[in-house]
Structure formats: C-alpha cells, structure tokens
BAMARVO-265686 format. One record per residue: residue in one letter; y, z negated, x negated of N, C-alpha, C in turn. Coordinates in nm, 4 decimals. Each point is the difference from the previous one (the first is absolute). Example, Ala and Ser with C-alpha at 12.3 -4.5 7.8 and 13.67 -1.06 7.14 Angstrom:
BAMARVO-265686
[r 'A',[-0.5690,-0.7800,-1.3190],[0.1190,0.0000,0.0890],[0.1200,0.0000,-0.0900]],
[r 'S',[0.1050,0.0720,0.0350],[0.1190,-0.0060,-0.0820],[0.1090,-0.0730,0.0770]],
END
This chain:
BAMARVO-265686
[r 'P',[-1.5187,0.9521,-0.0620],[0.0301,0.1261,-0.0671],[0.1495,0.0367,0.0011]],
[r 'A',[0.0737,-0.0445,0.0999],[0.1420,0.0337,0.0095],[0.0846,-0.0783,-0.0993]],
[r 'R',[-0.0526,-0.1119,-0.0489],[0.0782,-0.0872,-0.0877],[0.0021,0.0459,-0.1453]],
[r 'I',[-0.0898,0.0908,-0.0347],[-0.0111,0.0497,-0.1375],[0.0005,0.1528,0.0056]],
[r 'D',[0.0764,0.0645,-0.0881],[0.0031,0.1465,0.0002],[-0.1143,0.0573,-0.0842]],
[r 'E',[-0.0026,0.1321,-0.0112],[-0.1098,0.0674,-0.0713],[-0.0039,-0.0347,-0.1488]],
[r 'N',[0.1091,-0.0533,-0.0539],[0.0044,-0.0412,-0.1403],[-0.0264,-0.1496,-0.0175]],
[r 'G',[-0.0343,-0.0674,0.1102],[-0.0253,-0.1432,-0.0065],[0.1260,-0.0843,-0.0001]],
[r 'E',[0.1113,0.0604,0.0381],[0.1268,-0.0725,0.0010],[0.0275,-0.0588,0.1374]],
[r 'M',[0.0718,-0.1112,0.0005],[0.0354,-0.0724,0.1210],[0.0925,0.0851,0.0883]],
[r 'V',[-0.0231,-0.0038,0.1303],[0.0845,0.0703,0.0967],[0.0597,-0.1045,0.0934]],
[r 'L',[0.1327,-0.0018,0.0110],[0.0662,-0.0936,0.0902],[-0.0378,0.0298,0.1445]],
[r 'L',[0.0046,-0.1009,0.0836],[-0.0341,0.0146,0.1411],[0.0774,0.1145,0.0643]],
[r 'E',[0.1273,0.0083,-0.0278],[0.0832,0.1034,0.0628],[-0.0372,0.1408,-0.0438]],
[r 'D',[-0.0688,0.0128,-0.1117],[-0.0376,0.1318,-0.0519],[-0.1462,0.0347,0.0252]],
[r 'Q',[-0.0734,-0.0897,0.0640],[-0.1427,0.0233,0.0194],[-0.0267,0.1082,0.1042]],
[r 'D',[-0.1055,0.0747,-0.0245],[-0.0497,0.0974,0.0963],[-0.0830,-0.0782,0.1013]],
[r 'R',[0.0578,-0.0226,0.1159],[-0.0644,-0.0861,0.0984],[-0.1257,0.0619,0.0602]],
[r 'S',[-0.0190,0.1289,-0.0216],[-0.1251,0.0615,0.0473],[-0.1194,-0.0514,-0.0814]],
[r 'K',[0.0276,-0.0613,-0.1143],[-0.1066,-0.0575,-0.0827],[-0.0330,-0.1440,0.0390]],
[r 'W',[0.0759,-0.0559,0.0913],[-0.0266,-0.1366,0.0441],[-0.1289,-0.0023,0.0807]],
[r 'D',[-0.0742,-0.1067,-0.0104],[-0.1265,-0.0160,0.0715],[0.0295,-0.0456,0.1434]],
[r 'L',[0.0014,0.0948,0.0927],[0.0364,-0.0294,0.1379],[-0.0992,-0.0950,0.0669]],
[r 'H',[-0.1258,0.0057,-0.0417],[-0.0993,-0.0921,0.0556],[0.0352,-0.1442,-0.0379]],
[r 'L',[0.0318,-0.0234,-0.1261],[0.0362,-0.1348,-0.0431],[0.1310,-0.0462,0.0635]],
[r 'I',[0.0940,0.0918,0.0151],[0.1266,-0.0348,0.0651],[-0.0263,-0.0401,0.1444]],
[r 'S',[-0.0851,0.0750,0.0687],[-0.0345,-0.0320,0.1387],[-0.0660,-0.1378,0.0089]],
[r 'L',[-0.0900,-0.0292,-0.0926],[-0.0621,-0.1326,-0.0036],[0.1057,-0.1091,-0.0223]],
[r 'G',[0.0935,0.0290,-0.0869],[0.1082,-0.0958,-0.0252],[0.0806,-0.0273,0.1257]],
[r 'F',[0.0315,0.1055,0.0752],[0.0730,-0.0177,0.1259],[-0.0815,-0.0845,0.0976]],
[r 'Q',[-0.1311,0.0244,0.0058],[-0.0865,-0.0772,0.0898],[-0.0002,-0.1481,-0.0386]],
[r 'H',[-0.0120,-0.0267,-0.1288],[-0.0006,-0.1390,-0.0455],[0.1352,-0.0668,0.0234]],
[r 'L',[0.1085,0.0736,-0.0196],[0.1326,-0.0558,0.0251],[0.0143,-0.0344,0.1481]],
[r 'A',[-0.0439,0.0907,0.0867],[0.0079,-0.0264,0.1441],[-0.0841,-0.1221,0.0370]],
[r 'A',[-0.1192,-0.0097,-0.0562],[-0.0869,-0.1143,0.0299],[0.0622,-0.1301,-0.0502]],
[r 'S',[0.0633,0.0048,-0.1158],[0.0595,-0.1219,-0.0558],[0.1223,-0.0446,0.0797]],
[r 'A',[0.0611,0.0926,0.0719],[0.1198,-0.0316,0.0778],[-0.0333,-0.0726,0.1297]],
[r 'E',[-0.1285,-0.0136,0.0312],[-0.0398,-0.0663,0.1243],[0.0187,-0.1504,-0.0058]],
[r 'G',[0.0063,-0.0562,-0.1185],[0.0187,-0.1442,-0.0131],[0.1457,-0.0380,0.0176]],
[r 'E',[0.0246,-0.1300,-0.0116],[0.1370,-0.0488,0.0177],[0.0698,-0.0279,-0.1327]],
[r 'T',[-0.0741,0.0085,-0.1088],[0.0558,-0.0298,-0.1313],[0.0376,0.1298,-0.0703]],
[r 'V',[0.1200,0.0012,-0.0551],[0.0442,0.1135,-0.0811],[0.0093,-0.0485,-0.1436]],
[r 'T',[-0.0716,0.0688,-0.0879],[-0.0008,-0.0373,-0.1414],[0.0674,0.1090,-0.0825]],
[r 'T',[0.0159,-0.0294,-0.1272],[0.0558,0.1012,-0.0902],[-0.0896,0.1240,-0.0032]],
[r 'Y',[-0.1311,-0.0202,0.0154],[-0.0925,0.1140,-0.0004],[0.0252,0.0922,0.1189]],
[r 'H',[0.0296,-0.0583,0.1153],[0.0308,0.0808,0.1176],[0.1237,0.0866,-0.0264]],
[r 'V',[0.1020,-0.0619,-0.0547],[0.1255,0.0722,-0.0224],[-0.0178,0.1057,-0.1091]],
[r 'Q',[-0.0716,-0.0338,-0.1068],[-0.0263,0.0997,-0.1044],[-0.0790,0.1170,0.0567]],
[r 'A',[-0.0975,-0.0289,0.0846],[-0.0781,0.1069,0.0621],[0.0876,0.0843,0.0923]],
[r 'A',[0.0906,-0.0649,0.0703],[0.0911,0.0739,0.0879],[0.0894,0.0938,-0.0813]],
[r 'I',[0.0483,-0.0460,-0.1141],[0.0821,0.0856,-0.0872],[-0.0814,0.1209,-0.0454]],
[r 'S',[-0.1227,-0.0248,-0.0434],[-0.0863,0.1108,-0.0421],[-0.0254,0.0963,0.1153]],
[r 'S',[-0.0154,-0.0541,0.1208],[-0.0274,0.0868,0.1151],[0.1182,0.0912,0.0312]],
[r 'V',[0.1212,-0.0494,-0.0219],[0.1176,0.0850,0.0232],[-0.0025,0.1187,-0.0965]],
[r 'H',[-0.0324,-0.0269,-0.1250],[-0.0124,0.1091,-0.0976],[-0.1108,0.0962,0.0410]],
[r 'A',[-0.1136,-0.0549,0.0438],[-0.1148,0.0838,0.0356],[0.0247,0.0828,0.1258]],
[r 'H',[0.0838,-0.0484,0.0889],[0.0318,0.0750,0.1218],[0.0912,0.1199,-0.0277]],
[r 'A',[0.0775,-0.0066,-0.1058],[0.0949,0.1075,-0.0298],[-0.0750,0.1250,-0.0486]],
[r 'K',[0.0281,0.1122,0.0618],[-0.0658,0.1258,-0.0378],[0.0437,0.0458,-0.1388]],
[r 'C',[0.1238,-0.0372,-0.0367],[0.0524,0.0300,-0.1336],[0.0973,-0.1116,-0.0360]],
[r 'A',[0.0384,-0.0054,-0.1250],[0.0873,-0.1081,-0.0472],[0.1303,-0.0063,0.0797]],
[r 'E',[0.0525,0.1155,0.0356],[0.1268,0.0052,0.0728],[-0.0106,-0.0594,0.1395]],
[r 'D',[-0.1203,-0.0068,0.0554],[-0.0207,-0.0546,0.1342],[-0.0199,-0.1511,0.0002]],
[r 'T',[0.0033,-0.0625,-0.1146],[-0.0226,-0.1442,-0.0086],[0.1105,-0.0746,0.0738]],
[r 'D',[-0.0384,-0.0941,0.0823],[0.0944,-0.0802,0.0779],[0.0472,-0.1182,-0.0857]],
[r 'W',[0.0956,0.0291,-0.0872],[0.0463,-0.1014,-0.0937],[0.0723,-0.1146,0.0689]],
[r 'E',[0.0646,0.0274,0.1123],[0.0667,-0.1098,0.0714],[-0.1024,-0.1031,0.0464]],
[r 'Y',[-0.1137,0.0465,0.0510],[-0.1045,-0.0926,0.0431],[-0.0624,-0.0706,-0.1209]],
[r 'I',[-0.0176,0.0732,-0.1077],[-0.0537,-0.0631,-0.1216],[0.0932,-0.1115,-0.0472]],
[r 'L',[0.1313,0.0220,0.0081],[0.0955,-0.1043,-0.0394],[-0.0135,-0.1227,0.0907]],
[r 'V',[-0.0166,0.0216,0.1300],[-0.0223,-0.1122,0.0922],[-0.1262,-0.0764,-0.0406]],
[r 'L',[-0.1057,0.0740,-0.0328],[-0.1246,-0.0644,-0.0407],[0.0176,-0.0772,-0.1306]],
[r 'Y',[0.0778,0.0549,-0.0945],[0.0252,-0.0749,-0.1237],[0.0823,-0.1255,0.0276]],
[r 'D',[0.0907,0.0059,0.0965],[0.0724,-0.1210,0.0381],[-0.0981,-0.1042,0.0539]],
[r 'D',[-0.0958,0.0464,0.0817],[-0.1037,-0.0907,0.0512],[-0.0830,-0.0576,-0.1151]],
[r 'L',[-0.0347,0.0854,-0.0946],[-0.0796,-0.0446,-0.1137],[0.0770,-0.1016,-0.0839]],
[r 'M',[0.1288,0.0229,-0.0172],[0.0822,-0.0968,-0.0749],[0.0048,-0.1345,0.0720]],
[r 'A',[-0.0009,0.0024,0.1329],[0.0002,-0.1251,0.0755],[-0.1315,-0.0759,-0.0203]],
[r 'L',[-0.1093,0.0743,-0.0139],[-0.1311,-0.0620,-0.0197],[-0.0265,-0.0357,-0.1458]],
[r 'N',[0.0492,0.0841,-0.0912],[-0.0293,-0.0159,-0.1424],[0.1215,0.0438,-0.0815]],
[r 'P',[0.0997,-0.0868,-0.0112],[0.1232,0.0386,-0.0702],[-0.0191,0.0038,-0.1520]],
[r 'S',[-0.0642,0.1067,-0.0476],[-0.0252,0.0122,-0.1432],[0.0885,0.1086,-0.0607]],
[r 'A',[0.0153,-0.0083,-0.1301],[0.0818,0.0987,-0.0713],[-0.0623,0.1395,0.0077]],
[r 'V',[-0.1316,0.0082,-0.0036],[-0.0671,0.1305,0.0067],[0.0199,0.0619,0.1378]],
[r 'V',[-0.0099,-0.0797,0.1044],[0.0265,0.0516,0.1347],[0.1463,0.0446,0.0092]],
[r 'A',[0.0909,-0.0771,-0.0574],[0.1421,0.0374,0.0009],[0.0231,0.1319,-0.0741]],
[r 'L',[-0.0732,0.0202,-0.1084],[0.0109,0.1262,-0.0742],[-0.0481,0.1166,0.0865]],
[r 'N',[-0.1133,-0.0169,0.0643],[-0.0504,0.1054,0.0884],[0.0953,0.0233,0.1165]],
[r 'R',[0.0571,-0.1066,0.0521],[0.0956,0.0110,0.1093],[0.1223,0.0804,-0.0442]],
[r 'A',[0.0403,-0.0153,-0.1255],[0.1162,0.0740,-0.0509],[-0.0216,0.1510,0.0101]],
[r 'V',[-0.1239,0.0441,-0.0153],[-0.0293,0.1432,0.0154],[0.0247,0.0428,0.1446]],
[r 'A',[-0.0427,-0.0827,0.0946],[0.0257,0.0300,0.1410],[0.1505,-0.0016,0.0288]],
[r 'V',[0.0716,-0.0940,-0.0609],[0.1454,-0.0043,0.0150],[0.0610,0.1305,-0.0511]],
[r 'W',[-0.0491,0.0489,-0.1138],[0.0469,0.1274,-0.0551],[-0.0176,0.1121,0.1018]],
[r 'K',[-0.1190,0.0087,0.0572],[-0.0295,0.1093,0.0917],[0.0819,-0.0080,0.1286]],
[r 'V',[0.0385,-0.1214,0.0398],[0.0755,-0.0176,0.1245],[0.1507,-0.0030,-0.0251]],
[r 'H',[0.0424,-0.0726,-0.1048],[0.1435,-0.0251,-0.0199],[0.0580,0.0631,-0.1263]],
[r 'G',[-0.0820,0.0641,-0.0823],[0.0506,0.0694,-0.1175],[-0.0135,-0.0768,-0.1296]],
[r 'T',[0.0325,0.0706,-0.1094],[-0.0222,-0.0552,-0.1340],[0.0876,-0.1214,-0.0309]],
[r 'D',[0.1263,0.0019,0.0429],[0.0877,-0.1129,-0.0312],[-0.0537,-0.1295,0.0600]],
[r 'A',[-0.0431,0.0062,0.1253],[-0.0550,-0.1192,0.0659],[-0.1269,-0.0462,-0.0712]],
[r 'A',[-0.0841,0.0934,-0.0397],[-0.1243,-0.0361,-0.0688],[0.0287,-0.0608,-0.1362]],
[r 'L',[0.0969,0.0547,-0.0717],[0.0356,-0.0573,-0.1304],[0.0532,-0.1418,0.0147]],
[r 'R',[0.0750,-0.0263,0.1067],[0.0469,-0.1372,0.0248],[-0.1196,-0.0934,0.0239]],
[r 'E',[-0.1000,0.0498,0.0708],[-0.1216,-0.0789,0.0231],[-0.0689,-0.0309,-0.1331]],
[r 'L',[-0.0073,0.0995,-0.0878],[-0.0632,-0.0216,-0.1305],[0.0787,-0.1001,-0.0831]],
[r 'D',[0.1337,0.0065,0.0079],[0.0828,-0.0948,-0.0744],[-0.0311,-0.1439,0.0407]],
[r 'E',[-0.0298,-0.0204,0.1275],[-0.0272,-0.1350,0.0500],[-0.1296,-0.0581,-0.0562]],
[r 'I',[-0.0953,0.0858,-0.0346],[-0.1299,-0.0505,-0.0473],[-0.0225,0.0246,-0.1486]],
[r 'A',[0.0965,0.0613,-0.0666],[-0.0179,0.0423,-0.1391],[-0.0412,-0.1122,-0.0940]],
[r 'G',[0.0492,-0.1188,0.0206],[-0.0311,-0.1100,-0.0913],[-0.1193,-0.0846,0.0418]],
[r 'H',[-0.0700,0.0416,0.1014],[-0.1116,-0.0812,0.0494],[-0.1126,-0.0033,-0.1030]],
[r 'P',[-0.0507,-0.1184,-0.0328],[-0.1053,-0.0121,-0.1019],[-0.1261,0.0809,0.0309]],
[r 'A',[-0.0335,0.0164,0.1272],[-0.1210,0.0749,0.0357],[0.0111,0.1478,-0.0355]],
[r 'L',[0.1228,0.0469,-0.0208],[0.0210,0.1414,-0.0321],[0.0333,0.0223,-0.1468]],
[r 'A',[-0.0013,-0.1056,-0.0784],[0.0415,0.0081,-0.1403],[-0.0801,0.1023,-0.0793]],
[r 'D',[-0.1276,0.0147,0.0290],[-0.0838,0.0938,-0.0741],[-0.0572,0.1087,0.0919]],
[r 'Y',[0.0630,0.0199,0.1136],[-0.0499,0.0934,0.1006],[0.0714,0.1338,-0.0173]],
[r 'Y',[-0.0733,0.1006,-0.0438],[0.0617,0.1278,-0.0341],[0.0667,0.0679,0.1190]],
[r 'L',[-0.0449,-0.0325,0.1210],[0.0557,0.0693,0.1161],[0.1449,-0.0364,0.0300]],
[r 'L',[0.0471,-0.1146,-0.0464],[0.1411,-0.0331,0.0216],[0.0910,0.0988,-0.0733]],
[r 'P',[-0.0107,0.0153,-0.1318],[0.0877,0.0983,-0.0654],[-0.0341,0.1444,0.0400]],
[r 'A',[-0.1255,0.0270,0.0298],[-0.0368,0.1363,0.0420],[0.0661,0.0352,0.1326]],
[r 'T',[0.0039,-0.0955,0.0912],[0.0647,0.0238,0.1291],[0.1498,0.0191,-0.0189]],
[r 'R',[0.0596,-0.0841,-0.0827],[0.1438,0.0174,-0.0288],[0.0242,0.1381,-0.0617]],
[r 'G',[-0.0885,0.0410,-0.0908],[0.0129,0.1323,-0.0612],[-0.0069,0.1112,0.1038]],
[r 'R',[-0.0918,-0.0135,0.0932],[-0.0128,0.1017,0.1050],[0.1272,0.0084,0.0840]],
[r 'L',[0.0565,-0.1147,0.0339],[0.1228,-0.0020,0.0800],[0.1183,0.0589,-0.0770]],
[r 'L',[0.0105,-0.0355,-0.1280],[0.1092,0.0540,-0.0818],[-0.0153,0.1506,-0.0191]],
[r 'A',[-0.1213,0.0463,-0.0175],[-0.0234,0.1443,-0.0117],[0.0399,0.0698,0.1296]],
[r 'E',[-0.0297,-0.0629,0.1106],[0.0376,0.0547,0.1309],[0.1517,0.0157,0.0105]],
[r 'R',[0.0732,-0.0915,-0.0611],[0.1471,0.0072,0.0002],[0.0539,0.0933,-0.1086]],
[r 'G',[-0.0878,0.0541,-0.0821],[0.0433,0.0897,-0.1064],[0.0402,-0.0714,-0.1277]],
[r 'E',[-0.0244,-0.1284,-0.0088],[0.0333,-0.0787,-0.1185],[-0.1201,0.0015,-0.0935]],
[r 'L',[-0.0204,0.1157,-0.0633],[-0.1246,0.0245,-0.0717],[-0.0135,-0.0788,-0.1295]],
[r 'E',[0.1077,-0.0230,-0.0718],[-0.0094,-0.0804,-0.1230],[-0.0443,-0.1426,0.0310]],
[r 'Q',[0.0623,-0.0585,0.1032],[-0.0358,-0.1351,0.0394],[-0.1432,-0.0043,0.0557]],
[r 'A',[-0.0366,0.1054,0.0734],[-0.1356,0.0066,0.0555],[-0.1028,0.0052,-0.1127]],
[r 'A',[0.0257,0.0829,-0.1002],[-0.0923,0.0111,-0.1132],[-0.0158,-0.1344,-0.0698]],
[r 'E',[0.1099,-0.0731,-0.0129],[-0.0061,-0.1319,-0.0635],[-0.0870,-0.0954,0.0827]],
[r 'C',[0.0105,0.0078,0.1298],[-0.0848,-0.0838,0.0870],[-0.1471,0.0374,-0.0163]],
[r 'F',[-0.0286,0.1286,-0.0052],[-0.1393,0.0423,-0.0190],[-0.0524,-0.0453,-0.1364]],
[r 'R',[0.0869,0.0040,-0.1024],[-0.0400,-0.0504,-0.1316],[-0.0280,-0.1500,0.0059]],
[r 'E',[0.0831,-0.0716,0.0743],[-0.0227,-0.1442,0.0171],[-0.1333,-0.0245,0.0701]],
[r 'A',[-0.0312,0.0803,0.0992],[-0.1285,-0.0136,0.0714],[-0.1165,0.0217,-0.0959]],
[r 'L',[0.0175,0.0911,-0.0949],[-0.1056,0.0280,-0.0975],[-0.0285,-0.1185,-0.0924]],
[r 'K',[0.0949,-0.0919,-0.0125],[-0.0190,-0.1182,-0.0839],[-0.0860,-0.1058,0.0700]],
[r 'R',[-0.0248,0.0213,0.1287],[-0.0741,-0.0977,0.0791],[-0.1424,0.0475,0.0237]],
[r 'K',[-0.0845,-0.0913,0.0422],[-0.1408,0.0324,0.0225],[-0.0147,0.1016,0.1125]],
[r 'C',[-0.0776,0.1039,-0.0284],[-0.0348,0.0980,0.1023],[-0.1232,0.0760,-0.0484]],
[r 'S',[-0.0613,0.0714,0.0908],[-0.1201,0.0755,-0.0354],[0.0392,0.1261,-0.0772]],
[r 'E',[-0.0982,0.0641,-0.0587],[0.0271,0.1228,-0.0754],[0.0547,0.1117,0.0899]],
[r 'P',[-0.0547,0.0232,0.1195],[0.0612,0.1014,0.0876],[0.1442,-0.0354,0.0381]],
[r 'E',[0.0268,-0.1285,0.0218],[0.1371,-0.0419,0.0307],[0.0906,0.0232,-0.1196]],
[r 'R',[-0.0496,-0.0268,-0.1181],[0.0774,0.0222,-0.1229],[0.0355,0.1483,-0.0148]],
[r 'R',[-0.0984,0.0867,0.0217],[0.0259,0.1444,-0.0100],[0.1015,0.0442,0.1060]],
[r 'F',[-0.0088,-0.0574,0.1188],[0.0953,0.0308,0.1066],[0.1420,-0.0389,-0.0427]],
[r 'L',[0.0139,-0.1200,-0.0549],[0.1312,-0.0461,-0.0443],[0.0542,0.0863,-0.1135]],
[r 'L',[-0.0871,0.0411,-0.0921],[0.0430,0.0897,-0.1082],[0.0500,0.1325,0.0560]],
[r 'R',[-0.0671,0.0500,0.1033],[0.0454,0.1249,0.0646],[0.1375,-0.0202,0.0633]],
[r 'K',[0.0222,-0.1175,0.0592],[0.1283,-0.0285,0.0619],[0.1111,-0.0067,-0.1049]],
[r 'V',[-0.0295,-0.0611,-0.1133],[0.0989,-0.0039,-0.1094],[0.0323,0.1429,-0.0421]],
[r 'A',[-0.1028,0.0821,-0.0199],[0.0201,0.1387,-0.0429],[0.0805,0.0793,0.1033]],
[r 'E',[-0.0282,-0.0209,0.1270],[0.0761,0.0699,0.1056],[0.1476,-0.0392,-0.0051]],
[r 'C',[0.0263,-0.1269,-0.0200],[0.1401,-0.0453,-0.0083],[0.0696,0.0583,-0.1224]],
[r 'E',[-0.0704,0.0033,-0.1108],[0.0608,0.0499,-0.1241],[0.0204,0.1512,0.0016]],
[r 'S',[-0.0822,0.0722,0.0750],[0.0123,0.1458,0.0006],[0.1008,0.0513,0.1023]],
[r 'S',[0.0462,-0.0868,0.0865],[0.0956,0.0443,0.1036],[0.1417,-0.0120,-0.0462]],
END
C-alpha cells in the first residue's frame, strides 16, 4: 500500500508512508535473513536481503544508514559485478558522497550494453541533475528515460518529473 498513492501513482521509497508497511512480513523477512546467515556461504541474495533490511530498519527515509548500504553494494559488486548493481550502487554513492560523485559513477557505466534500454539510467541521472538545480538537463534525461521500456505507472512518474523540471 505504501508504494502506490490514492491515485494509483508510484511512490518512491523515500516518500513512502512507512506506517503502511506490513510489519509482520518485515519481521518474517528479518527472521529468514537471520536464519540464512547461519551458513558459511554468502550469496547475492544474502546481500540484497541485507540492503532491504537496512531500509526496513529505518523509521523514516532520513534514518537510512546509507554508509552501510554503500558497503553492502560494494560487497554485492564483488559477488555480482553487473551494470544494474553499479547503477543501484551509484544511488548509495549519492547519499553518502553527493551528486558529483554519483554522476561520475553513472558516467563510468553509461555505455554499458545492459543499460542501453534501461530507463532507470537516464532517470537516475535526471534525479541527480535536478538535485543540483540543473533542471533543463534533468528534464532531458527524464525525456530520454521515457523513450525506453517502462511500465505505465513509471511512465506517468517520469512525465511528472519532466513537468516539475519545466515548471521550476
């Protein structure tokens, strides 16, 4: 329920009303993560679950331990050095080291074939540029994201981002 608003529109994790999160399911997730940690093998699933658990432990978006999430993404990159993981890691870099560092991370993966049709690459760049106040460039990135495959709620979200950039 927290991921979609009353109009059926997508809500970013940082904007979600965490009181709508299913605490029972989160508790089960923590139990399963703890049980999975009893073995000696660490897989990408363990690290992905650990990243999710850091988000779930935070009472609000501002309480998220982004430094630990960045460490976990470094671990994930060691286990699975993929362009998508690198893109997600760039968000953690943004939260820990700022927009310039995150944009440098995006520049390093921009030409990767796995991201050629992935709308989140230009959308993430757009978000970072908007954060820096570079709204024309941000709007162009969101428009580029719209040219790539995404769901209808994601498309509406990107259109809203373009409109926000153009109206500021």
